[in-house]
Each structure stands twice: as C-alpha cells, then as structure tokens.
C-alpha positions in Angstrom: -23.1 -44.7 -13.4 -21.9 -45.8 -16.7 -20.9 -43.4 -19.5 -20.7 -44.4 -23.1 -18.0 -42.6 -25.2 -17.2 -42.7 -28.8 -13.8 -44.3 -29.6 -12.0 -41.0 -30.0 -13.1 -39.7 -26.6 -12.4 -43.1 -24.9 -8.9 -43.1 -26.4 -8.4 -39.6 -25.1 -9.5 -40.5 -21.6 -7.3 -43.6 -21.6 -4.3 -41.4 -22.6 -5.0 -39.0 -19.7 -5.2 -41.9 -17.3 -1.7 -43.0 -18.5 -0.4 -39.4 -17.8 -1.2 -39.4 -14.2 -4.7 -40.5 -13.2 -5.2 -43.9 -11.6 -8.4 -44.7 -13.4 -10.8 -43.2 -15.9 -13.2 -42.6 -13.0 -10.6 -40.4 -11.2 -10.2 -38.4 -14.4 -13.9 -37.9 -14.9 -14.3 -36.9 -11.2 -11.5 -34.3 -11.6 -13.2 -32.9 -14.7 -16.5 -32.6 -12.8 -14.8 -30.9 -9.8 -13.1 -28.4 -12.2 -16.4 -27.7 -13.9 -18.1 -27.1 -10.5 -15.3 -24.7 -9.5 -15.6 -22.9 -12.8 -19.3 -22.5 -12.4 -18.8 -21.3 -8.8 -16.3 -18.7 -9.9 -18.5 -17.6 -12.8 -21.4 -17.1 -10.4 -19.2 -15.1 -8.0 -18.0 -12.9 -10.9 -21.6 -12.3 -12.1 -22.7 -11.4 -8.6 -19.8 -9.0 -8.2 -20.5 -7.4 -11.6 -24.2 -7.0 -10.6 -23.4 -5.4 -7.2 -22.8 -1.7 -6.7 -19.1 -0.7 -6.2 -18.2 -0.7 -2.5 -15.5 1.9 -2.9 -13.6 3.5 -5.7 -10.4 1.8 -6.7 -8.3 5.0 -6.6 -4.9 5.9 -5.3 -6.0 6.1 -1.6 -7.7 2.7 -1.9 -4.5 1.1 -3.2 -2.4 2.9 -0.6 -4.6 1.4 2.2 -4.4 -2.0 0.6 -0.6 -1.9 0.5 -0.5 -0.7 4.1 -2.7 -3.6 5.2 -0.6 -6.1 3.3 2.7 -4.7 4.7 1.3 -4.9 8.2 0.1 -8.4 7.7 3.5 -9.5 6.3 5.3 -7.8 9.3 3.0 -9.6 11.7 3.6 -13.0 10.1 7.4 -12.5 10.1 7.4 -11.9 13.9 5.8 -15.3 14.6 
C-alpha cells in the first residue's frame, strides 16, 4: 500500500520517525493501532452507556469494592 501525503504531512511524519520510530511505516502502523483501540474503547463506552445499571454505585458498593481490593492485595503479598 502506498500513501501520498502533502509536503507538510510528509515532513511531520519524517520528524516523528526521527523522534523514535524506525520507519514511516512503523509510525503509520502505530497510528492505526491507536485508532483501532480508540474505536474499541468508544464502542465499549457506548455499550455501557446503553446498558441498564447493574447495581447502584452507592456507599455499600464502594465498601464491597474496597474489601475485594484489600483481599486481593493481601493475597498477592503472601505469594
């Protein structure tokens, strides 16, 4: 696949390559991966927003959450 870029964008890509990417292809692949991840996260957020709430996020909910995290941390420290 070949991509044509105007000079301004080509210069920008070349500058990014100088700052840590091996090639312009690596830079473009990274941009595509980031966009895929952004779309995946967006879809998850939209699904979550459209779904009914599972449980209220009230004081008892956060107390249970903290208890589970403390128990998990204590278990991982014993290993």
